[in-house]
PDB file of N, CA, C and O in Angstrom:
ATOM      1  N   MET A   1      -4.191 129.136 173.431  1.00  0.00           N
ATOM      2  CA  MET A   1      -4.219 128.120 172.381  1.00  0.00           C
ATOM      3  C   MET A   1      -4.866 128.713 171.132  1.00  0.00           C
ATOM      4  O   MET A   1      -5.929 129.328 171.209  1.00  0.00           O
ATOM      5  N   THR A   2      -4.221 128.527 169.987  1.00  0.00           N
ATOM      6  CA  THR A   2      -4.754 129.062 168.746  1.00  0.00           C
ATOM      7  C   THR A   2      -5.828 128.135 168.202  1.00  0.00           C
ATOM      8  O   THR A   2      -5.743 126.920 168.383  1.00  0.00           O
ATOM      9  N   PRO A   3      -6.839 128.688 167.539  1.00  0.00           N
ATOM     10  CA  PRO A   3      -7.896 127.838 166.975  1.00  0.00           C
ATOM     11  C   PRO A   3      -7.354 127.017 165.808  1.00  0.00           C
ATOM     12  O   PRO A   3      -6.484 127.469 165.064  1.00  0.00           O
ATOM     13  N   LEU A   4      -7.874 125.825 165.666  1.00  0.00           N
ATOM     14  CA  LEU A   4      -7.451 124.966 164.571  1.00  0.00           C
ATOM     15  C   LEU A   4      -8.035 125.481 163.262  1.00  0.00           C
ATOM     16  O   LEU A   4      -9.178 125.937 163.238  1.00  0.00           O
ATOM     17  N   PRO A   5      -7.270 125.417 162.172  1.00  0.00           N
ATOM     18  CA  PRO A   5      -7.782 125.890 160.887  1.00  0.00           C
ATOM     19  C   PRO A   5      -8.909 124.989 160.380  1.00  0.00           C
ATOM     20  O   PRO A   5      -9.018 123.822 160.755  1.00  0.00           O
ATOM     21  N   ASN A   6      -9.716 125.552 159.545  1.00  0.00           N
ATOM     22  CA  ASN A   6     -10.814 124.830 158.921  1.00  0.00           C
ATOM     23  C   ASN A   6     -10.243 123.625 158.148  1.00  0.00           C
ATOM     24  O   ASN A   6      -9.386 123.806 157.284  1.00  0.00           O
ATOM     25  N   PRO A   7     -10.706 122.402 158.449  1.00  0.00           N
ATOM     26  CA  PRO A   7     -10.147 121.210 157.779  1.00  0.00           C
ATOM     27  C   PRO A   7     -10.314 121.239 156.263  1.00  0.00           C
ATOM     28  O   PRO A   7      -9.467 120.721 155.535  1.00  0.00           O
ATOM     29  N   GLU A   8     -11.394 121.838 155.788  1.00  0.00           N
ATOM     30  CA  GLU A   8     -11.604 121.926 154.342  1.00  0.00           C
ATOM     31  C   GLU A   8     -10.562 122.841 153.702  1.00  0.00           C
ATOM     32  O   GLU A   8     -10.010 122.522 152.650  1.00  0.00           O
ATOM     33  N   LEU A   9     -10.298 123.977 154.341  1.00  0.00           N
ATOM     34  CA  LEU A   9      -9.290 124.894 153.820  1.00  0.00           C
ATOM     35  C   LEU A   9      -7.905 124.270 153.894  1.00  0.00           C
ATOM     36  O   LEU A   9      -7.089 124.450 152.991  1.00  0.00           O
ATOM     37  N   ARG A  10      -7.643 123.542 154.962  1.00  0.00           N
ATOM     38  CA  ARG A  10      -6.356 122.869 155.114  1.00  0.00           C
ATOM     39  C   ARG A  10      -6.116 121.904 153.958  1.00  0.00           C
ATOM     40  O   ARG A  10      -5.022 121.861 153.396  1.00  0.00           O
ATOM     41  N   SER A  11      -7.130 121.137 153.609  1.00  0.00           N
ATOM     42  CA  SER A  11      -6.974 120.183 152.507  1.00  0.00           C
ATOM     43  C   SER A  11      -6.786 120.916 151.177  1.00  0.00           C
ATOM     44  O   SER A  11      -6.060 120.436 150.307  1.00  0.00           O
ATOM     45  N   GLN A  12      -7.436 122.077 151.010  1.00  0.00           N
ATOM     46  CA  GLN A  12      -7.254 122.859 149.786  1.00  0.00           C
ATOM     47  C   GLN A  12      -5.826 123.397 149.694  1.00  0.00           C
ATOM     48  O   GLN A  12      -5.226 123.407 148.619  1.00  0.00           O
ATOM     49  N   VAL A  13      -5.292 123.842 150.823  1.00  0.00           N
ATOM     50  CA  VAL A  13      -3.915 124.355 150.839  1.00  0.00           C
ATOM     51  C   VAL A  13      -2.935 123.238 150.485  1.00  0.00           C
ATOM     52  O   VAL A  13      -2.018 123.443 149.690  1.00  0.00           O
ATOM     53  N   ILE A  14      -3.126 122.076 151.064  1.00  0.00           N
ATOM     54  CA  ILE A  14      -2.236 120.945 150.783  1.00  0.00           C
ATOM     55  C   ILE A  14      -2.339 120.546 149.320  1.00  0.00           C
ATOM     56  O   ILE A  14      -1.327 120.246 148.685  1.00  0.00           O
ATOM     57  N   ALA A  15      -3.560 120.541 148.777  1.00  0.00           N
ATOM     58  CA  ALA A  15      -3.760 120.157 147.374  1.00  0.00           C
ATOM     59  C   ALA A  15      -3.067 121.136 146.428  1.00  0.00           C
ATOM     60  O   ALA A  15      -2.404 120.710 145.482  1.00  0.00           O
ATOM     61  N   ILE A  16      -3.210 122.437 146.666  1.00  0.00           N
ATOM     62  CA  ILE A  16      -2.578 123.413 145.774  1.00  0.00           C
ATOM     63  C   ILE A  16      -1.057 123.352 145.908  1.00  0.00           C
ATOM     64  O   ILE A  16      -0.342 123.549 144.925  1.00  0.00           O
ATOM     65  N   TYR A  17      -0.562 123.083 147.106  1.00  0.00           N
ATOM     66  CA  TYR A  17       0.878 122.932 147.315  1.00  0.00           C
ATOM     67  C   TYR A  17       1.404 121.758 146.493  1.00  0.00           C
ATOM     68  O   TYR A  17       2.438 121.867 145.835  1.00  0.00           O
ATOM     69  N   LYS A  18       0.689 120.639 146.535  1.00  0.00           N
ATOM     70  CA  LYS A  18       1.112 119.459 145.770  1.00  0.00           C
ATOM     71  C   LYS A  18       1.047 119.720 144.270  1.00  0.00           C
ATOM     72  O   LYS A  18       1.924 119.287 143.522  1.00  0.00           O
ATOM     73  N   GLN A  19       0.002 120.433 143.829  1.00  0.00           N
ATOM     74  CA  GLN A  19      -0.107 120.758 142.406  1.00  0.00           C
ATOM     75  C   GLN A  19       1.051 121.627 141.956  1.00  0.00           C
ATOM     76  O   GLN A  19       1.631 121.410 140.892  1.00  0.00           O
ATOM     77  N   LEU A  20       1.382 122.611 142.775  1.00  0.00           N
ATOM     78  CA  LEU A  20       2.493 123.497 142.428  1.00  0.00           C
ATOM     79  C   LEU A  20       3.819 122.738 142.418  1.00  0.00           C
ATOM     80  O   LEU A  20       4.657 122.964 141.545  1.00  0.00           O
ATOM     81  N   LEU A  21       4.012 121.844 143.379  1.00  0.00           N
ATOM     82  CA  LEU A  21       5.236 121.038 143.385  1.00  0.00           C
ATOM     83  C   LEU A  21       5.343 120.208 142.111  1.00  0.00           C
ATOM     84  O   LEU A  21       6.417 120.094 141.521  1.00  0.00           O
ATOM     85  N   TYR A  22       4.229 119.635 141.697  1.00  0.00           N
ATOM     86  CA  TYR A  22       4.209 118.819 140.478  1.00  0.00           C
ATOM     87  C   TYR A  22       4.567 119.669 139.263  1.00  0.00           C
ATOM     88  O   TYR A  22       5.357 119.249 138.417  1.00  0.00           O
ATOM     89  N   LEU A  23       3.988 120.856 139.178  1.00  0.00           N
ATOM     90  CA  LEU A  23       4.283 121.734 138.047  1.00  0.00           C
ATOM     91  C   LEU A  23       5.716 122.253 138.078  1.00  0.00           C
ATOM     92  O   LEU A  23       6.282 122.587 137.037  1.00  0.00           O
ATOM     93  N   GLY A  24       6.298 122.319 139.261  1.00  0.00           N
ATOM     94  CA  GLY A  24       7.657 122.828 139.403  1.00  0.00           C
ATOM     95  C   GLY A  24       8.720 121.922 138.808  1.00  0.00           C
ATOM     96  O   GLY A  24       9.869 122.335 138.656  1.00  0.00           O
ATOM     97  N   ARG A  25       8.355 120.705 138.473  1.00  0.00           N
ATOM     98  CA  ARG A  25       9.336 119.786 137.874  1.00  0.00           C
ATOM     99  C   ARG A  25       9.921 120.350 136.596  1.00  0.00           C
ATOM    100  O   ARG A  25      11.082 120.094 136.279  1.00  0.00           O
ATOM    101  N   ASN A  26       9.129 121.119 135.858  1.00  0.00           N
ATOM    102  CA  ASN A  26       9.574 121.650 134.568  1.00  0.00           C
ATOM    103  C   ASN A  26       9.916 123.134 134.640  1.00  0.00           C
ATOM    104  O   ASN A  26       9.992 123.802 133.609  1.00  0.00           O
ATOM    105  N   TYR A  27      10.118 123.646 135.831  1.00  0.00           N
ATOM    106  CA  TYR A  27      10.408 125.077 135.987  1.00  0.00           C
ATOM    107  C   TYR A  27      11.763 125.389 135.358  1.00  0.00           C
ATOM    108  O   TYR A  27      12.720 124.640 135.551  1.00  0.00           O
ATOM    109  N   PRO A  28      11.853 126.492 134.603  1.00  0.00           N
ATOM    110  CA  PRO A  28      13.103 126.799 133.876  1.00  0.00           C
ATOM    111  C   PRO A  28      14.353 126.886 134.757  1.00  0.00           C
ATOM    112  O   PRO A  28      15.437 126.514 134.308  1.00  0.00           O
ATOM    113  N   GLN A  29      14.231 127.367 135.993  1.00  0.00           N
ATOM    114  CA  GLN A  29      15.412 127.522 136.842  1.00  0.00           C
ATOM    115  C   GLN A  29      15.694 126.277 137.680  1.00  0.00           C
ATOM    116  O   GLN A  29      16.594 126.286 138.520  1.00  0.00           O
ATOM    117  N   GLY A  30      14.951 125.233 137.462  1.00  0.00           N
ATOM    118  CA  GLY A  30      15.214 123.975 138.150  1.00  0.00           C
ATOM    119  C   GLY A  30      14.237 123.699 139.281  1.00  0.00           C
ATOM    120  O   GLY A  30      13.700 124.614 139.906  1.00  0.00           O
ATOM    121  N   TYR A  31      14.025 122.419 139.525  1.00  0.00           N
ATOM    122  CA  TYR A  31      13.062 121.977 140.534  1.00  0.00           C
ATOM    123  C   TYR A  31      13.481 122.383 141.940  1.00  0.00           C
ATOM    124  O   TYR A  31      12.645 122.833 142.724  1.00  0.00           O
ATOM    125  N   ASN A  32      14.761 122.232 142.274  1.00  0.00           N
ATOM    126  CA  ASN A  32      15.210 122.568 143.631  1.00  0.00           C
ATOM    127  C   ASN A  32      15.016 124.056 143.936  1.00  0.00           C
ATOM    128  O   ASN A  32      14.619 124.416 145.044  1.00  0.00           O
ATOM    129  N   TYR A  33      15.291 124.907 142.968  1.00  0.00           N
ATOM    130  CA  TYR A  33      15.056 126.338 143.140  1.00  0.00           C
ATOM    131  C   TYR A  33      13.575 126.603 143.386  1.00  0.00           C
ATOM    132  O   TYR A  33      13.208 127.344 144.299  1.00  0.00           O
ATOM    133  N   PHE A  34      12.731 125.990 142.561  1.00  0.00           N
ATOM    134  CA  PHE A  34      11.284 126.186 142.671  1.00  0.00           C
ATOM    135  C   PHE A  34      10.761 125.669 144.002  1.00  0.00           C
ATOM    136  O   PHE A  34       9.966 126.340 144.660  1.00  0.00           O
ATOM    137  N   ARG A  35      11.199 124.481 144.404  1.00  0.00           N
ATOM    138  CA  ARG A  35      10.706 123.858 145.632  1.00  0.00           C
ATOM    139  C   ARG A  35      11.059 124.689 146.855  1.00  0.00           C
ATOM    140  O   ARG A  35      10.225 124.874 147.742  1.00  0.00           O
ATOM    141  N   SER A  36      12.279 125.188 146.912  1.00  0.00           N
ATOM    142  CA  SER A  36      12.677 125.986 148.076  1.00  0.00           C
ATOM    143  C   SER A  36      11.894 127.298 148.135  1.00  0.00           C
ATOM    144  O   SER A  36      11.498 127.727 149.219  1.00  0.00           O
ATOM    145  N   ARG A  37      11.667 127.933 147.002  1.00  0.00           N
ATOM    146  CA  ARG A  37      10.887 129.179 146.969  1.00  0.00           C
ATOM    147  C   ARG A  37       9.427 128.918 147.339  1.00  0.00           C
ATOM    148  O   ARG A  37       8.813 129.700 148.065  1.00  0.00           O
ATOM    149  N   LEU A  38       8.888 127.831 146.840  1.00  0.00           N
ATOM    150  CA  LEU A  38       7.501 127.474 147.150  1.00  0.00           C
ATOM    151  C   LEU A  38       7.343 127.205 148.644  1.00  0.00           C
ATOM    152  O   LEU A  38       6.393 127.675 149.268  1.00  0.00           O
ATOM    153  N   HIS A  39       8.264 126.460 149.202  1.00  0.00           N
ATOM    154  CA  HIS A  39       8.209 126.137 150.631  1.00  0.00           C
ATOM    155  C   HIS A  39       8.271 127.423 151.468  1.00  0.00           C
ATOM    156  O   HIS A  39       7.508 127.586 152.420  1.00  0.00           O
ATOM    157  N   ARG A  40       9.180 128.328 151.108  1.00  0.00           N
ATOM    158  CA  ARG A  40       9.295 129.593 151.839  1.00  0.00           C
ATOM    159  C   ARG A  40       8.011 130.411 151.755  1.00  0.00           C
ATOM    160  O   ARG A  40       7.579 131.005 152.743  1.00  0.00           O
ATOM    161  N   ALA A  41       7.406 130.438 150.577  1.00  0.00           N
ATOM    162  CA  ALA A  41       6.171 131.208 150.389  1.00  0.00           C
ATOM    163  C   ALA A  41       5.034 130.642 151.241  1.00  0.00           C
ATOM    164  O   ALA A  41       4.274 131.399 151.846  1.00  0.00           O
ATOM    165  N   PHE A  42       4.920 129.325 151.290  1.00  0.00           N
ATOM    166  CA  PHE A  42       3.855 128.712 152.073  1.00  0.00           C
ATOM    167  C   PHE A  42       4.133 128.834 153.574  1.00  0.00           C
ATOM    168  O   PHE A  42       3.202 129.037 154.353  1.00  0.00           O
ATOM    169  N   MET A  43       5.372 128.716 153.983  1.00  0.00           N
ATOM    170  CA  MET A  43       5.700 128.824 155.400  1.00  0.00           C
ATOM    171  C   MET A  43       5.501 130.248 155.914  1.00  0.00           C
ATOM    172  O   MET A  43       5.222 130.447 157.097  1.00  0.00           O
ATOM    173  N   ALA A  44       5.640 131.226 155.044  1.00  0.00           N
ATOM    174  CA  ALA A  44       5.415 132.607 155.450  1.00  0.00           C
ATOM    175  C   ALA A  44       3.960 132.838 155.848  1.00  0.00           C
ATOM    176  O   ALA A  44       3.662 133.724 156.649  1.00  0.00           O
ATOM    177  N   LYS A  45       3.068 132.048 155.292  1.00  0.00           N
ATOM    178  CA  LYS A  45       1.635 132.177 155.587  1.00  0.00           C
ATOM    179  C   LYS A  45       1.133 131.071 156.512  1.00  0.00           C
ATOM    180  O   LYS A  45      -0.075 130.952 156.717  1.00  0.00           O
ATOM    181  N   ALA A  46       2.012 130.273 157.063  1.00  0.00           N
ATOM    182  CA  ALA A  46       1.609 129.113 157.877  1.00  0.00           C
ATOM    183  C   ALA A  46       0.862 129.504 159.143  1.00  0.00           C
ATOM    184  O   ALA A  46       0.079 128.706 159.659  1.00  0.00           O
ATOM    185  N   GLY A  47       1.078 130.688 159.647  1.00  0.00           N
ATOM    186  CA  GLY A  47       0.449 131.098 160.892  1.00  0.00           C
ATOM    187  C   GLY A  47      -0.950 131.671 160.733  1.00  0.00           C
ATOM    188  O   GLY A  47      -1.577 132.045 161.724  1.00  0.00           O
ATOM    189  N   LEU A  48      -1.448 131.746 159.508  1.00  0.00           N
ATOM    190  CA  LEU A  48      -2.778 132.316 159.287  1.00  0.00           C
ATOM    191  C   LEU A  48      -3.856 131.449 159.923  1.00  0.00           C
ATOM    192  O   LEU A  48      -3.835 130.224 159.800  1.00  0.00           O
ATOM    193  N   THR A  49      -4.798 132.099 160.606  1.00  0.00           N
ATOM    194  CA  THR A  49      -5.925 131.365 161.191  1.00  0.00           C
ATOM    195  C   THR A  49      -7.261 131.913 160.697  1.00  0.00           C
ATOM    196  O   THR A  49      -8.293 131.261 160.856  1.00  0.00           O
ATOM    197  N   ASP A  50      -7.251 133.090 160.108  1.00  0.00           N
ATOM    198  CA  ASP A  50      -8.476 133.700 159.594  1.00  0.00           C
ATOM    199  C   ASP A  50      -8.864 133.045 158.269  1.00  0.00           C
ATOM    200  O   ASP A  50      -8.067 133.008 157.331  1.00  0.00           O
ATOM    201  N   ASP A  51     -10.088 132.530 158.196  1.00  0.00           N
ATOM    202  CA  ASP A  51     -10.530 131.826 156.992  1.00  0.00           C
ATOM    203  C   ASP A  51     -10.449 132.708 155.738  1.00  0.00           C
ATOM    204  O   ASP A  51     -10.085 132.228 154.665  1.00  0.00           O
ATOM    205  N   THR A  52     -10.783 133.969 155.873  1.00  0.00           N
ATOM    206  CA  THR A  52     -10.742 134.884 154.722  1.00  0.00           C
ATOM    207  C   THR A  52      -9.314 135.036 154.202  1.00  0.00           C
ATOM    208  O   THR A  52      -9.089 135.008 152.992  1.00  0.00           O
ATOM    209  N   ALA A  53      -8.369 135.193 155.091  1.00  0.00           N
ATOM    210  CA  ALA A  53      -6.967 135.338 154.686  1.00  0.00           C
ATOM    211  C   ALA A  53      -6.457 134.047 154.038  1.00  0.00           C
ATOM    212  O   ALA A  53      -5.692 134.094 153.075  1.00  0.00           O
ATOM    213  N   ILE A  54      -6.876 132.913 154.561  1.00  0.00           N
ATOM    214  CA  ILE A  54      -6.458 131.631 153.985  1.00  0.00           C
ATOM    215  C   ILE A  54      -7.038 131.477 152.585  1.00  0.00           C
ATOM    216  O   ILE A  54      -6.349 131.014 151.676  1.00  0.00           O
ATOM    217  N   LYS A  55      -8.298 131.861 152.404  1.00  0.00           N
ATOM    218  CA  LYS A  55      -8.930 131.779 151.079  1.00  0.00           C
ATOM    219  C   LYS A  55      -8.228 132.696 150.084  1.00  0.00           C
ATOM    220  O   LYS A  55      -8.070 132.340 148.916  1.00  0.00           O
ATOM    221  N   GLU A  56      -7.804 133.877 150.539  1.00  0.00           N
ATOM    222  CA  GLU A  56      -7.059 134.791 149.669  1.00  0.00           C
ATOM    223  C   GLU A  56      -5.725 134.175 149.255  1.00  0.00           C
ATOM    224  O   GLU A  56      -5.301 134.305 148.107  1.00  0.00           O
ATOM    225  N   GLY A  57      -5.067 133.502 150.201  1.00  0.00           N
ATOM    226  CA  GLY A  57      -3.811 132.824 149.889  1.00  0.00           C
ATOM    227  C   GLY A  57      -4.005 131.696 148.890  1.00  0.00           C
ATOM    228  O   GLY A  57      -3.179 131.500 147.999  1.00  0.00           O
ATOM    229  N   ILE A  58      -5.092 130.958 149.037  1.00  0.00           N
ATOM    230  CA  ILE A  58      -5.398 129.875 148.096  1.00  0.00           C
ATOM    231  C   ILE A  58      -5.651 130.454 146.706  1.00  0.00           C
ATOM    232  O   ILE A  58      -5.187 129.904 145.707  1.00  0.00           O
ATOM    233  N   ALA A  59      -6.384 131.559 146.643  1.00  0.00           N
ATOM    234  CA  ALA A  59      -6.662 132.205 145.353  1.00  0.00           C
ATOM    235  C   ALA A  59      -5.364 132.674 144.689  1.00  0.00           C
ATOM    236  O   ALA A  59      -5.194 132.530 143.478  1.00  0.00           O
ATOM    237  N   LYS A  60      -4.462 133.228 145.478  1.00  0.00           N
ATOM    238  CA  LYS A  60      -3.175 133.690 144.940  1.00  0.00           C
ATOM    239  C   LYS A  60      -2.356 132.500 144.429  1.00  0.00           C
ATOM    240  O   LYS A  60      -1.744 132.572 143.364  1.00  0.00           O
ATOM    241  N   ALA A  61      -2.350 131.418 145.190  1.00  0.00           N
ATOM    242  CA  ALA A  61      -1.617 130.216 144.776  1.00  0.00           C
ATOM    243  C   ALA A  61      -2.218 129.632 143.505  1.00  0.00           C
ATOM    244  O   ALA A  61      -1.493 129.130 142.647  1.00  0.00           O
ATOM    245  N   ASP A  62      -3.542 129.696 143.381  1.00  0.00           N
ATOM    246  CA  ASP A  62      -4.198 129.192 142.174  1.00  0.00           C
ATOM    247  C   ASP A  62      -3.828 130.045 140.965  1.00  0.00           C
ATOM    248  O   ASP A  62      -3.642 129.523 139.866  1.00  0.00           O
ATOM    249  N   PHE A  63      -3.722 131.356 141.168  1.00  0.00           N
ATOM    250  CA  PHE A  63      -3.282 132.245 140.094  1.00  0.00           C
ATOM    251  C   PHE A  63      -1.864 131.889 139.649  1.00  0.00           C
ATOM    252  O   PHE A  63      -1.574 131.832 138.454  1.00  0.00           O
ATOM    253  N   VAL A  64      -0.988 131.650 140.622  1.00  0.00           N
ATOM    254  CA  VAL A  64       0.392 131.273 140.312  1.00  0.00           C
ATOM    255  C   VAL A  64       0.410 129.944 139.550  1.00  0.00           C
ATOM    256  O   VAL A  64       1.181 129.774 138.605  1.00  0.00           O
ATOM    257  N   ARG A  65      -0.438 129.011 139.964  1.00  0.00           N
ATOM    258  CA  ARG A  65      -0.522 127.715 139.278  1.00  0.00           C
ATOM    259  C   ARG A  65      -0.891 127.914 137.807  1.00  0.00           C
ATOM    260  O   ARG A  65      -0.298 127.290 136.927  1.00  0.00           O
ATOM    261  N   LYS A  66      -1.859 128.772 137.544  1.00  0.00           N
ATOM    262  CA  LYS A  66      -2.282 129.026 136.166  1.00  0.00           C
ATOM    263  C   LYS A  66      -1.167 129.683 135.359  1.00  0.00           C
ATOM    264  O   LYS A  66      -0.995 129.388 134.176  1.00  0.00           O
ATOM    265  N   GLU A  67      -0.408 130.578 136.001  1.00  0.00           N
ATOM    266  CA  GLU A  67       0.710 131.228 135.320  1.00  0.00           C
ATOM    267  C   GLU A  67       1.805 130.215 134.965  1.00  0.00           C
ATOM    268  O   GLU A  67       2.392 130.277 133.885  1.00  0.00           O
ATOM    269  N   ILE A  68       2.066 129.295 135.874  1.00  0.00           N
ATOM    270  CA  ILE A  68       3.089 128.287 135.619  1.00  0.00           C
ATOM    271  C   ILE A  68       2.650 127.362 134.492  1.00  0.00           C
ATOM    272  O   ILE A  68       3.454 126.977 133.643  1.00  0.00           O
ATOM    273  N   GLU A  69       1.366 127.008 134.492  1.00  0.00           N
ATOM    274  CA  GLU A  69       0.856 126.152 133.422  1.00  0.00           C
ATOM    275  C   GLU A  69       0.984 126.832 132.063  1.00  0.00           C
ATOM    276  O   GLU A  69       1.148 126.162 131.043  1.00  0.00           O
ATOM    277  N   ALA A  70       0.911 128.163 132.050  1.00  0.00           N
ATOM    278  CA  ALA A  70       1.001 128.913 130.801  1.00  0.00           C
ATOM    279  C   ALA A  70       2.440 128.963 130.270  1.00  0.00           C
ATOM    280  O   ALA A  70       2.642 129.264 129.094  1.00  0.00           O
ATOM    281  N   LEU A  71       3.433 128.678 131.102  1.00  0.00           N
ATOM    282  CA  LEU A  71       4.838 128.718 130.645  1.00  0.00           C
ATOM    283  C   LEU A  71       5.116 127.698 129.580  1.00  0.00           C
ATOM    284  O   LEU A  71       6.244 127.604 129.095  1.00  0.00           O
TER     285      LEU A  71
END
């Protein structure tokens, strides 16, 4: 049995995912393109259980969020 992820980190991941989805509404290539790419990116990291790796993923997602806001 795999250990359950830290509930605080889980909520941070969900929050950044929702923020990115919201920002994707105005993505130049369209919302559906953005949503499918975002979903694939998050699902690729869905199996992470190490808190450090999850925090690195959150930091990367936050960087992407800032880049999208700059568009």
